[in-house]
N, C-alpha and C positions, 0 to 999 in steps of 0.2 A: 761070378755069374753076371751075364749081361742083363740090363734092365730093358724090358720091352716097352716101347712107346708107340701109341697109335698115331698114324700119319694119314690125313685125308688126301685122297686123290680125286680130283673133280675135273675130268676131261670128257668131252663129247667124242667118243670113239665111233659114233654113227652120226650122220647128218651131213651138212654141206661143206664143212671144213675138216673132214676126217683125216686127211693127210697131215695137216698141222697137228691135230690132237694126237695122232699116233706117234709122231716124232717126240712130242712132249711127254707122252705116257712112257715111251721107251726110255727116254732119258731119266725120268723119275724112277722107273723100275730098276734100271741099271745102277742108279745111285743108291737105292735101297739095298740092292744085292751087294754092292761094294762095302757099304757101311756094315751090313750084317756079317760079312765075311772077315772083316778086319778085327783081329784079336786085340788090337791096341785101342779099339773104341769100345767103351764099356756100356754100349746100348745097342739095341736093334730096333728097327722100325717095322711095325705091322701095318701094311697098307689097308686103308678103309676106303673102298672105291664106290663112286657113284657116277653114272653116265647120264647127263642131261639130254643127250641125243640132238644137240644143236638147237634146242628150244630155250631161248633166253628166259622164259618164264619159269623154267624148272631149276635154274641155278640156285636161287635163294632158298627154296624149300629143301633141295638136296644138300646144300651147304649146312643148313640148320639140322638136317637129319644126321649128317656126319658128326656134328658137334654135340647133339643130344643123345645119339645112340652109341657113341663111343667116347673114349677119353681124349680124342684128338684135339689139340689146340693149335695145330699148324696144318694148313692145307696147301698142297701143290696143285695148282689148277687155274682154270679159266683160259679162254682163247681171245674172244672178242672183248673190246672195252665195255660194251653194254653188259656182258656177263660179269665182268669185274665189278662194275658199279652196283650191280644187283646184289652181290653178296656182302658188300661192306657193312650194311646195317646188321646182318646176322653175325658178322665177325665182331662188330662193336659190342653187341649184346653179350656175346660169350667171352669177350676178351681174347679172341683168337687172331691168328695171323695168316694171310694169304701170301704165298710166294708165287708171283706172277712172272712168267718166263717168256713173254711175247713182246716184240716191239710195239710201242704205242705212241699216241699223239702228244703226250705231255700234258701240262696244265693240270696236274693232280698230284697231291701228296696225301698220304694217310698213314698214321702210325700203325694201322692194321694191315698194311701191305708192304712187302719188300718187292721192289720193281727190279727184276734181275736181268732184263733185256734193255734195249736201247730206248731212249726218250728223244725229244725234239732235237736237241743240239748234237745228238749222236746218230741221227738218221736223216731226217728231212733236210736240215740245214746244210750238212756237208755235201750230200748228193746233188742238191740244187745248185750250190755254188760251183761245184765241179762241172756239172752238165752245162751251165750257162757259158762257162769258159771254153768248154770242149765242142759244143754244138751250136750255140746261139741262144738268144734271149726270148724267143716266143715259145709258148707252151700250150698244150691241151691237157686238161685235168679231168680225171674220171675216178670215181670211188663208189664203194658200197654206201647205201643210204642209211647210215647211222654214224655215231660219233667219230669212229676212226676215219671214215671217208670225209666227213664234213671238216673235221679239224685239220687233217693232213692237207686237204686242198685249201683251206683257209690260210694256213701258214704258208703254203706254197705261193698262193696268190699274193700275199703281203710281201714275201721275200723277193719274188720275181719282179713285181711292180716297183718295189723300192730300189731295185738294181737297174731300173730303166727298161725292163722287159715288158712283154705283153701276154695276157691270157687270151687265147683265141677261142676257147670253148671250155665249158665245165658241165659235166653230166654225171648223174648218179643212177644206180640201179638198186632195186631191193636186194637184200642179201639172198643169194642163191639163184637170182634171175639170170638166165642164160641167153636172153634175147638181146644180142649186142649189135644187131644190124644198124640201129640208129646211131650208136656210138661210132661205129666204123665209118658210116656215111658222113657224120659231122667232122670226124678227124680228117677224112680224105678231102673234104671241102676246105678246111681251114689251113692245112699244110703247115703245121708248126715245125719248130726245130727239134722238139722232143715231146714225149707224152709221159705224164706221171700217172701210173696205174696204181690206184689205192683200192681196187676191188679185192674181194676176199673169196677164197674157195672156188666153187663151181663157176661163179660169175667171172672171176679172173681168168680161169682156164679157157672159158669160151671166148673171151675177148682176146687173149694172147693167140689162140689158134686162128681167129678171124683176122687179127692184125698180121700174122705171118702170111696169110693168103693175100692180104692187101699189098704187102711188100713184094710178093711175087709178081703182082700185076703192075705195080707202080714203084720204080726204083727209089723214088723220094722217101718211101717208108721202109727202106732196108735198114738194118741195124747200124750201118756205117753213116747213114744220113739223118735218120730220125728215130732214135732208139726208144724203146720202152724202158722207163725207170720204175723201180719199185723200192719201197722201204720195208717190205715184209716177205719177199720171195726168198726161199732157201732151198737147199738140196732136197728137203722133204717132198717138194712138189715137182722136181724134175722128172721122176718116172711117170707122173701123170701127164706131163706136157710133151715128153719126147722131143722130137726135132723142132717143135714149135718154140722151144725155149732158147734156141740158138740166138745169141746176140743180146739177150736181155741183160740189163744192168741193175744190180741191187746193192744195198748197203747193209752192213751188219757187223757185229763184233768179231766174227770168225767165218771162214769158208774152208771147205775141204777141197783142195785143188787137184784131187785125183778123182777119176770117174767112179761113182758109187751107184751102180744100177739099182740098188735097194733103196736109195734115198737116205741112207744113214749119214751121220756126220754133220748134221745141220747145227746152226747156232741155237735153234730151239731145243734140240736134244741136249746140247751141251749146257745150256742155261738151266734146264730142269735138273740135270745131273748135278751141276754145281750148287744148285739150291739145296738139294738133299745133303750133300757133303758139308756145305756151309752151316746148315741147320744143325747137323750133328756136332760140328765144332762149337757152335754157339751154346748148345745145350750142355756140352761138357764144361764150358767155362762159366755159364750163367749161375749166379747164386739164386736166392729167393726173389730177387728183383723182378718186377714186371718186365716182359720181353721188350716193350717199347722203350722203357726207361733204361734197360740194359744197352740197347742199340744206341740210344742217345749219348751214352757215356763211352761205349766201346765199339760202335759200328765200324769205324775206320780200320780197326784191327782185322775185320773180316771182309774188307772191301766194300762196305756199305756206307754211303754218305749219311752221317748221323742226323742231318737236318731234313733231308728229303726221302730217305729210305731207298734211294736209287743206287745203282752200282757204277763204279768207275770201270769203263770198258774201252777196249780198242775199237777203232772205227776203220772199216775197210770198205772200199768200193770195188766191186768185182763184176766181170762180164762172163756170161756162159759161152764157152768156146769148146767145141767138140764134146759136148755133154757134161762139162764140169765148169765150175766157177774158176776164173783166173783173176787174181787181185791186180787192180790197175793202180791204186794208190791207197795209202793207209796212214793212220795216226795212232800212236800208242797212248794208253792210259788217259783217256779223255774223261774228266769229271762231269757228272750230270748237271744239266741246267734245264729242268723241265718247264720252267716258266719263262725262259729266254730273257733273263734279267742280268746275266753275268757274261758279257761278251768275251771276257778273258778265257772262258771255258769253251768257246766255239772253235772248232778246228779251222786252221788257216791254210790257204793255198799259197805256197811259196813259188815265186818265179813264173815264167810264162807257161800256160797250159796248152799243150799240143792237142790237136784233134785226134781222136782215136781212129786208127787205121788197122783193120784186121789183115793178117797175112796168112 
């Protein structure tokens, strides 16, 4: 008979970043269904769900609620970096673990978190290096006004200027703010070689639609000349964006290169699914040792860096063409370097980089 184990699910299926949360939730639920149906796995997961509704102040209380009102000691959840940081004290208190499945800005490690999506050297560094060679060295930066936007733009500013480039503008919007007219006006005035979009949810969608309209008025801002770059755009958001997504360039560990009108197949969905399946494998192998101590000794066996609790991931740069991402370049099995202190772990561009031309 299988042993039933409570598993916390903490995603905002309502609020400003619903499309992201739905992809993550679906991946987690598919992973649970797969584990529960596998006769060779001697355990089943019982999901214990809470929905913070996109309110960062509700994450910590609801995380604590999962941990006190059930036997869950692992939680699949959180979208924004702010929400992740909010729940770490509750995880520490309970000796529990968060499996975080969203690209983030790096510069963090916690023995209470498994970072299952990309960090700094797996997202922002490769896409910037690639874009500077493909399009030029001047950039406009924009992001949501919290740690993801701040840190992503800070790293971008440092990397671009270190390579001899220029930052022509840098603007932030409150999370969920859809008033993007000022951003578009400043971008139009500065005329950069590319724009890094680190906005999240509704703010990002509004900006992308407005930028598409700008490109229709001014050819300089077409995807061939001055593309929008993203470190967090996935298939999950393409149905929301429709034709406005054409030409967008993103970076991630995987892309679904066939048209998915439903938004399925994103790296978010895949990361959440793999977190559940990896957790099942760890629990099957784990003895009475504390989870963090077990990962310190055995993490590499499960694709988790024992020192940082981050995953070894493929890195792919892809562009939306005809409604689906098409991979432009890629690196396999890139080990994590969240603090950017190990250059040997940074993806390298080999040979001359040609400008992207759409046909």
